[in-house]
Each structure stands twice: as structure tokens, then as C-alpha cells.
C-alpha positions in Angstrom: 2.7 8.8 0.7 1.5 5.7 -0.4 2.7 4.3 3.3 0.5 7.2 4.5 -2.2 6.2 2.6 -2.1 2.6 3.5 -2.2 3.4 6.6 -5.9 5.5 7.0 -8.7 4.2 8.7 -11.7 3.6 6.0 -14.5 6.4 6.9 -17.3 5.0 8.8 -20.2 4.8 6.7 -22.7 2.1 6.8 -22.5 -0.4 3.5 -25.9 -1.2 3.5 -27.6 2.3 3.2 -27.0 4.5 0.5 -27.0 8.2 2.3 -29.7 9.3 -0.4 -33.2 10.8 0.3 -35.4 12.4 2.8 -33.3 11.4 5.9 -32.0 13.6 8.9 -28.5 13.3 10.2 -26.8 14.8 13.1 -23.2 15.2 12.2 -20.1 16.1 13.9 -16.9 17.0 12.2 -13.5 17.9 13.8 -11.2 20.5 13.4 -7.3 19.5 11.5 -5.6 18.3 15.0 -8.4 19.5 17.3 -7.3 23.0 16.6 -9.7 25.6 18.2 -10.3 27.5 15.5 -14.2 28.3 16.0 -14.0 31.0 18.3 -13.5 33.4 16.1 -16.2 35.0 14.0 -14.3 35.3 10.6 -14.1 31.6 10.7 -17.9 30.7 11.6 -18.7 33.3 9.3 -16.9 31.3 6.4 -17.8 28.1 7.3 -21.4 29.0 7.8 -21.3 30.7 4.2 -20.1 27.4 2.4 -22.6 25.2 4.1 -25.5 27.1 3.4 -24.5 27.6 -0.2 -23.4 23.7 -0.8 -26.9 22.9 1.2 -29.1 25.0 -0.8 -27.8 23.6 -3.9 -27.6 19.8 -3.0 -31.1 20.3 -1.2 -30.6 19.8 2.4 -31.9 22.1 5.1 -29.7 23.2 8.0 -31.8 22.7 11.0 -28.9 23.1 13.9 -25.4 23.8 14.0 -23.2 24.8 16.8 -19.4 25.3 16.4 -17.4 24.3 19.6 -13.9 25.0 19.7 -12.6 22.1 18.0 -15.4 20.8 16.0 -18.9 21.4 14.4 -22.5 19.9 15.0 -24.7 19.8 12.4 -28.5 18.6 11.8 -29.2 18.6 8.2 -32.3 17.3 6.9 -32.5 15.9 3.0 -35.2 17.5 0.8 -35.5 15.2 -1.9 -33.1 13.3 -4.5 -29.6 14.2 -2.2 -26.9 12.2 -1.6 -25.2 13.6 1.8 -21.7 11.7 1.0 -21.6 14.3 -2.2 -23.1 17.1 0.1 -20.7 16.6 3.0 -17.3 16.3 0.4 -18.6 19.3 -1.3 -19.2 21.3 1.6 -15.8 20.3 3.3 -13.7 21.1 0.1 -15.5 24.6 -0.3 -14.6 25.7 3.3 -11.2 24.0 3.4 -10.3 25.8 0.1 -11.7 29.0 1.5 -9.8 28.5 4.8 -6.5 27.7 3.4 -6.6 31.0 1.2 -7.0 33.3 3.9 -5.2 31.4 6.8 -3.1 29.1 4.8 -3.7 25.8 7.3 -6.2 23.0 6.6 -9.6 23.3 8.0 -10.5 19.7 8.5 -9.5 16.8 10.0 -10.1 13.6 7.4 -14.2 12.3 7.3 -16.6 12.8 9.8 -19.1 11.0 12.0 -23.0 11.1 11.3 -26.2 9.3 12.8 -29.3 8.8 10.6 -32.4 9.8 12.2 -34.7 7.2 12.5 -38.2 8.0 12.0 -39.0 8.2 15.9 -36.2 10.5 16.7 -37.5 13.9 17.4 -35.9 16.9 15.5 -36.4 19.5 18.1 -34.9 17.1 20.6 -31.7 16.5 18.5 -31.6 20.0 17.7 -31.8 21.0 20.9 -29.0 18.4 22.3 -27.0 20.2 19.9 -27.3 23.7 20.6 -27.0 22.6 24.6 -23.2 21.3 23.8 -21.7 25.0 24.8 -23.7 25.0 28.2 -22.8 21.3 29.1 -18.8 22.3 27.8 -18.8 24.8 30.3 -18.7 27.3 27.5 -21.9 29.5 28.7 -24.6 29.4 31.2 -27.4 29.3 28.3 -27.9 28.8 25.0 -28.9 32.0 24.1 -25.9 33.4 25.1 -23.8 31.3 22.6 -23.0 33.2 19.6 -22.0 30.2 17.2 -25.0 28.3 17.1 -28.5 28.1 15.3 -30.7 28.7 13.7 -33.5 28.6 16.2 -36.3 28.3 14.1 -36.7 25.0 14.3 
């Protein structure tokens, strides 16, 4: 076990940024072993419930999400004195626990990738890019045909 831990790469976080406050983040989280599990409506529902529960508690708004077969894209916005690292840790722990309880296997790969949006970046353009993933991936012809993305109110 110690050998395995010593070989792990550190998570790719900026050391000079605190990940707290009113920022927006584009996030990608991969399923464990790149397993295509997000084509199951019940799995998506379980993960979404965990996401909205944690984000509500941690003061984050879910602006956009898209469940691709083996990964999840998110656009989150902080609404107060929040902490992205704490939010993501809680979300991954809760959703992983619930998934393992019902499916008996791990849900997520270690870590996640985030992009901190700059003030000049348009949230609508980023959300459209996230929602467009199934079209670019050849899963559907129109974003409106894809059942595992949302919300469209941005």
C-alpha cells in the first residue's frame, strides 16, 4: 500500500490559488477505469442528487452538467465563502459511497481537472461547449436529444 501511495501523482491544483470565493469552474471528473457507466439513468440520477445536495450545502450553483459515458463535465459557480476543493471532495465521497453501496464498485478515478474561468470568459459559451460534448462525441445529432445534460436555464 505504501508503495502504491508513493507512486501517485499529486492532484493538478494551482499552489498560488485558494479555490475559494465567487469564481466559476469548468470541471471534468472521470469514471473509475474509464468505465462507461453514465449511460444508465439510475446512475446519473444518483450522482445528480449527490451533486445538487452538496453544492447547495457548500454554496455552489450548478450552471451546466453533461454526463458522457465515462466522465462528467460540470460548470459550477461559487456563491459566497465557499471552497471548491471541499465541495468536490464531499461530492465525490457521497456519490462514491452511494454508488458502491448499490453497485459494489468504485465510481470515480482519483482527482479531477478544473479550469478557473476568467472574468472575460462567457459562462453561456462554456455551458454551450459542455452541452455540445455528446454531439461532438457522435452520441446524438442535437444537444436537445441528449438526456444526461442540463440544466438549460443559464
